[in-house]
Phi, psi and omega in degrees: 000103184262189178293137176272145178296148178297143178278132176281150178297123182275154176279158173278138174254133187287160175279106183284168178298325178296318179291320176300319179297318177297312181300322178293319180298324184253026169062038177258349179271147179212181175230138178212165182262000179232131179252165179307314183297330178295323181289342177287352184270036180285154185269343181177176179193166177232149180294146178254128181248151179278184185296341179263006177082015179269138180293124182275354184068013169260148179242128176278120189254160184228150181235158179293159190304319183293314181289327183301318180299316181289320179297315181299316179297318180294323178291323175296322177297318177300319178304315180294328177292320180291322195241344178216033173057032174084008178293115185263009187297336181247017187291338178294344180264005180257144176218148178273113178291311180196163174231123180249146179243131181269130186261007179226170178085174184286317192277339182043065185279162165259137177250124186245129175252121178253131180242140174268116185287349179284325183232001178067014173283150182225160180219139175256149167213169186239144175242121185227167171286130183294138182217130186298318182293326177293320177296319177302315179297316180298317182290320176299318177300317180297322185273319192262338184265170174287358184258161174243142184243131179251112178211160180225153177231135172223115184052245181255025180243134179246129179243121182240139173286157178284135175264116187284139175160175178264121178310139184307317182294322178291325178298318181299320184283314193257342191232332185301321183293342177275354182277142174282178185293324176298317179296320177298321176296321181290324174297318178301316177303312182294327179292322177299314180293320177298317179300319181295317181295318180297314184296314183291318182273001179055048171266114187263170176057042178273063171287165189304333181275357180253008170220164182237156175258123179253125182260129181237130178268123182237102187056241180259016180244160172249134178243142184241140175235153179242130182230134172290142177237355184231121183244021183297326186256038177288122178037054179246319187282152178272338182278113183301330180298334183285358175254014180241097184309328186289351180267350179281135182297330179296337182260004185302327176298326177288319178298323178297320177300316179301312183299321187263346182252341184233138173272174185300323180296317180296316181300314181298322180295316180293324174299315179297318179300315184293322178295322177296318179295320178300316179298318179297319177295320177300315182293325179291333183233040187299315182294317181297317181297318179297317178299318179298309180302316179301313178299319184286341177291352179286352179224152175288328179069002178193160174299153183305318182295331176291317181298314181295319181294316185292316182298325176293314182293323178290324176298315177302328181281324186252336186063024177267115187294342181295334180296329183296339183265354184290131181250349179224166177296324179297325179291325176296316178300316181300314181293322180298317181291322178293320178301317182293319180298322182288324196248349191293335180276332191250345190217126177278130166224140188239150177288122182228000000 
């Protein structure tokens, strides 16, 4: 496992009419009075530091008094759209605690914290520039993973709910040493399954800071789940290795757990289990998945050279001739999912 090549900054792909039709059909379109570009009109900001005094690279932004009132109301309205189907009956009890702007990464999101003044509970969500490949990633996660994703699109603005969990890199530093041997084995199992989902669904750049560890208490035990939180590199890269989280150096501690806690038979079994679960989810949402793939075929979603490189490398991996005919990234995903449905019961293939 060597060094991975640096990822180039990807371009944004627009939301086409075909994608809008899909989003409207599945209740992902909405209307709001504040767009991503409106939030860019902040007057100033201060750096946000974590509990250890380290710069998080987020900036807490401020708006002039006139704009702030309108922006706050619109953000509270977005909260109701995300969580209560637009019911404004309790909107007077909502307040915007803060708006943070991220200064790194492709999406440069705004993070908004809404607090209920009646009970002091709060909820975060993100406002980003809408991008077709990111929407594709969110929908695939919603359909194919054990998780559900809540997001809305309005024109060129994407609104995503916050995914709760401990960032993988932070978990390695602050929490892994507190896990017992059984828990480490369980994390290894989940990483194998997470790796399988990313590879099959072509979700790239899953370095440890792009996924979270979710801790669940089950009687007197702790159970761990792994969830992706960044979908910027959905089916964009041409290098097939970049869709395999276990090959990133940032994830080597997780890979080390797999190597030392699971034997080859266990790894193969967990891969087979995850493929079986993926097929079941596909069958449960067959019409929706077909509609999604059809909508996404309206765009290449990556440069031509990336598509040609990836389809060749995936063909070399699977020997499925259908990959040679794929002309877009969505078609490569479609062929990959069909390949898995045909072969997961009859043919072993392993992440390598």
